[in-house]
N, C-alpha and C positions, 0 to 999 in steps of 0.2 A: 288437784291430782289429778278429777275427773278423766277428763279428755286429754291430757297426756297419756294417761293408763289404756285410753282406750286405741291412741295411736297403734302404742306398742302389738296390742293384744291383734289389733288387725296389722300390722307388721310379723308377728307372729305366726297367721290363722287360727286367731281363734274359735270359739265356738261359732257356727254357722247360725244359728235359733238367735234369736234379738234378744228373747229375754233371759238364756245361758248367757251373751255375752255381757249386757247390763249386769248383771248380779254378779262376775267375777270382775269387771270394773268397776265396782263399789269394794269388793272385799282386801282388795290388792291397794287400793289408796289409804284406807279401812286400818292396815297394818303400818303403815311407810306413816302416816299421819299417827294412829296411837303407838307407833312403836313398840308395838307389844302381840300376840301368840292367843293369850287367852283371850276368850270369851265377851270378855269383860269391854276390855279396853277395846276389841273391833263393833261388837254392837255399839258403843256411844262412838265411836267417829265414823260412824255407816251413813252413809248421802239417802237422808229418806223426804222424797217430794210431797210425800201424804203425810208426814208423822206417826206420832203409832208410840206404842209404850214397850218400858224396858222387855216386857216379855214373850212381844214381836221381833223385835232387836233377838233374840236372844236365840228363838226360833227359825229367823234368819243366817244366822250364824252355824247354829247345828245341819241345816238344810246344805248347808254347804259342804260339811266332811259326809257326805255322802255322792256329791255328783261328782258325774267320769273325771270332769278338766281339768281338775287337779289328780289324780291318777296318774301316775309317773308312766302307762302306757298313750297317755294320752299326752303326755306334756314332755316326755321324753326326748321326741324327733324335738320336738318345738325350740325346747332351749338347750339341745345339742345344735342346732343348727343356728342360733343366736348368739349363744357363745365362740362358735367356728368362727361369727363374721365379728365378733368385738375383740379376739382377744388375736391380738401379732403372733407370729411363731417368733420364736426370743430372736431375741441376734446377735449381733458378735462376741461370741466365745467357745465352747467348746459342746457348746447344743445349741447351737445355731443353726435356725430354720425349726427347730421345733417345737411341738407344745407338748404340755406335758399335763394327763388326768392326774391327779391323786386320789387314791384309795384308803378309807378307813369303817372303821364300825364304835359306836359307843354306843353304852346304856343308859338311854332314856326310861325310869323307871322299867317297868318289868316287860321295856319292847329294846332287842336290837336292834338298830337301826345300819342298811348299811348303803355308804354314801362312796358315788361317784362324783369328781369336781372336776373342770379343769381352771391350771394354775393362772391367775393372773395379781400381778403387784401386792404377792405374798400374803395371798385370801386365796377360794377358787368359789366360782361357776358353779353349787347343784347339777346336774345334767340328767342324774341318774341316784336310782335307789331303791331297796327292797327292806322288808321289817320278817324279823324272828322274833316269837315270841323268848324269854327269857325264864325258865334255862333252856339253851336250846335244842329242841328234838333233835334227838340221834342221824346224824349222817344225812345235816342239812344245813349245813354252815357250806364248804365248799360249792356245793354245788346250788347255794344260793348267791355265789358273790361268780361265778360262774356265769351265767345267768344275766345277771348283770352286764356283766362284761360284753355279753352279747347281743347285751337288749340295747347299748351303747355303744358298739361297734356298728348293730345295723344302721341307727341313724346318724353317725355321721358323714357325711358329704364324703362320697365316692371320689370331687373331682382334689382334698383335701389330700394331703397326703397324714396318714395314720400317728398317731399321737403314741406316745411313751407312759407306762403307767408304773407310777410311784405305787409301794406298797411297802408297810414296818410286819415283823417275824411275827404276828396274828396269821398273814395269807399264804403264804407259800408251801405249794402244793405239787404234783403234778401233775394233775386239770388243770389246777390254772395255767401252768404255764404254755399247757396243749393248744389249752384256751385261745391262748396268747397268742400261741405260735397261730393258729386256722385264723383268729380275723386280722392277722402279719400286727399287729401290732410290737412296740421296743418296750424295752420291761427295763425296772432295778427296784427290785424284794429284798431285802433284808432279812437275810437267813437269822436262826437259831444256833446254837452251839451244842444240838439235838441233830441241827439236817446232817443229813445220809448226801455224800459226794464224794465224786468219783474224777480225780486229778493222776496226772502224768500214770496211770494205767493201773490207780489204788485206789479205792474208794472207804472211806473212814469219816466218823466223826468230825462235823467244822471245830467241834471240844479240841479236838490233837490238834489240825492248825494250829491254833495261834499258841499253841506253845510254840513253834519255832518262828513266830511274827516278831516283828523291831516297831519299836512307840515311834510316829514318826514318819516312819516309812511307810509306802503304800506297796503294796507286789499285785500281777496281774495274773493270771494266767487263765488257761483255756481249762474248761474244767463239764461236766454233765451233772446234772442233779439228779441224785436216784443213783441206779447202776443197773448191766441187763440190760435187753433190747429197747428197753421204753425211755430210758434214759433221757432227760432235754440235754441238748450241750447248749452251752453258752460259756458265759466266762465270770471267773470268780475272780471279785476283788475284796481283797482284807488291808486294814491297816487301822492305824487308830492315828489318830492328830493330835497335837499338840494343844491343852486346853488352853481356850479363849475365851474370858467372857468380858462381857461391856463392863463398863465402868461402873456403872446403879449398881449388877450385879453382884462385885465382887468383895462383897464381904459378908461377914461373921454371920449375919441372918438369914443370907440368902447359900451361904452353905449350907446349915443349916436343915432346911428348904429341900436343898436338892438333896442331900440325907435321911430325908424322913423315909419316904418308900420301905427302902430297903430297911430302916429300923420298926419299921410297922409289920415288915414281914417273915420278919423273925421267931414273933412270938405267935405270930399265924401256922407258921409250919411246924411249929412247936408242939402247939396243939392237936392240934390237924390232919398231918401228915407224918409220926412220930418215926417209923422204918423208913422215910426218904431218906436220901443219902447226903451230906451239909450241902448247904446251899451255894452254887460259886455265883452266884448272879452277878456277887460285887468285881470278882474278876475277869467276869468274860463280855459285861454290858458295856464296859469302855469302848468297847473294839467292835467295826461294822464290817461286818460280812456281804455283799451285794451279791444278789446271782443276777447276772445284767445281759442284755446285748452289746450293750456298749465295749469296744476295741480296749481304750484309753482307761487307766484311774480315773483323770482328771473329769473325761463327759459321764462314769458313773454317779461322783462324791459330787459331780456340781449337780445333775438329775432329781439324786435322791433329797441331796437341800433341801428342793423344794417341793418336798410333800409334808412338811411343816406347816406349810399357807394351810392346808383342811383342820388343822388342829388350832389356827385362829378362828379361820370361819362357824366351828366349834364354838370355839366358848361365846365368840360375839353372840352365835345364835341362843346358848344359857345364861349369860349374865351378862356381854361386853367388857370383860376382863377387867370392871372395875364395882359387879354386884349390879346398880340399881339400870347402868344402859343397855340390855341387851330384850334377847324378845321371849325370857323366858320358855321357851322348848320344850328344855326340861320337863318340869310344873304342869306342863298342857299333857305331852304324850302321857307322864307316870297316871293321869287318870283317864283315859281314851280305853277305849275296853272291848274295839276290836281296832285289829292291823289293817281292815279298808280306812277307817278312820284317825289312821300315824298316816299311814300315804298323802293321806289327802292335806292334813299341817305338814306335813313337810315338803307339798305341793306348792302350799302356799308361802313357808320362805322361801324355797326357789326363785318363786316369782320375784316376791320380795327382796331378795338379794340381787336382784340379776338387775330390778330399777336403782337400787341405793347404791352395790358399788360402782357402775356410770356414773353416775352424779359426784362421785367421793374421787375416782381416776380421774376422771374431765377437773372435777378442780384441783387436783397437785399439781398439774400439768403448768409448765413454763410458759405454757402460750397462755394461760387464763388471764383475763385483764385484768388489768390494774387495781382497778376497785376493787376485788374480787381477791384477787393476791393482801389484798390489807385488810382485808377480814377475816381472814385466812390464817393472818400471822395472829388472834390476836385468842386463836381455839384455844391454841401449848404452849405452854415453854420449853417443851424439850424435845420439840419436832417430831417423837414418833405417836403418832395417828395415823392408825388405818387407812386404809383409801372404805373399805365398812363405815370406822368412825367419822370420815372426813363426810361422807353424803350422809349420813344423821344428822349432823349437824351442817350441813348446806341447807338442809329441810325444814331444820327448826331455826335458823340465823335471826334473830329474835332486830337487829337491828336494819333488817331489809336494803342490804345492798348485796342481796342475790335475787333479789324478788323478778328481776327480769333477763337475769342470768339461767337460773333450772330450768323455766320452761322452754326456755332456748338450746336447752343443753339435754335435754330429753326428748326433746322433739327431732336435733338432730342422729341422736340416735336410734330411736324408732326411724329414722330414712337409710341405717346403715344396716339394718338390719337384712337378709337376705326371704323375698316376698317368698312364701310357702310355692311348691310347683302347683300345677293348674292340674285343677279335679279333671278325670279325663270325660266327658260328655258319655251321655249311655245314647249306644248306638239304634238308632228303630229298625224294628224289622221286616220286612218285605215282602213279601212272597215272589218269588223264581215269574221270570215274566212269562215263560209257558203258560203259566195260573194264570196270571193278568189276563195272560191273552182268551183263553179259554171260559 
């Protein structure tokens, strides 16, 4: 894995210093081989030409969390360029020609991590992230999100059409929508029932609009977020589709699992918020209210549906969906003392996810050789296998059928990356001709 990772780092424009490039090129293969972000797994999988003790291995891993090449300031421009080069625009459909960037925040231990990822095959490639301690400092949530959007937008290639941002009910705000308009991004963001909107010349809460909505019918109306001269223009999409469940979730056990969050919330409200009005979440959660730049509900709902990809990627980083196959990101971040170290660990996750997702996408293509497809069919009986999990199994395949295919695939992926822009050489300053002549 080491020479293959070196090719990717060189294509990304990795560290210029040879020692720094060598250290980073050892850390990424250690993650892909150990399949865990824990220091123990990384230390045991590190490539060491001279050998050494376990204590030395732990020190090498600890030093990586202080290096700048895993920080978002250094990695985001490179990851954005790589993701745009690997992820094609959407095919035929309501969102043809677009790329989608999903926004989410996850609380891991004492840290809140905000992530922006480019959606690809129901997973995301993380391209930007920011960290806040929890409880959040006052008046820092929305500025952190806006700064994250500006950071990714600044790294977005000028020749590539800007993406559409997808966000859930935690993020809508006037400052966010102003930032998205400033960077010329499209968006589809879900609103809360207590969001204030203006439509047909009347300002009201979103909750009031749900009283006249019809189940199974979507409505699209021109509206503004907020009211007054600073209101943000857009399109308001309201609807509630008919519930359609997969066959493996249409049972009593899955119904209890879906109802569990609401049942847990009621005792919490009864003890902590005794003066609060009755909870109407059960009646409003089923409705989807989107504030979007799309002009049709088909395009808006098709875009927002892709937001769930970031939920799957976050689950892969923690438990892998089944517990033992994740990368233990939550357990690692919960023990870190500083936000800078949290940023470095998330940066290593982003680099590892880039390579592993690329391998998972390629192994799932119909053009994959027949010998490789024969091994892939043995990985699952249901066919429900994410590209992240497929990339994990491609690297750990015990039969050896992918031994020649995997290096060739990773080499081809490095060749598809857009090379970094050439660095401008400093111009030597020379004295004017008159002074030289004198």
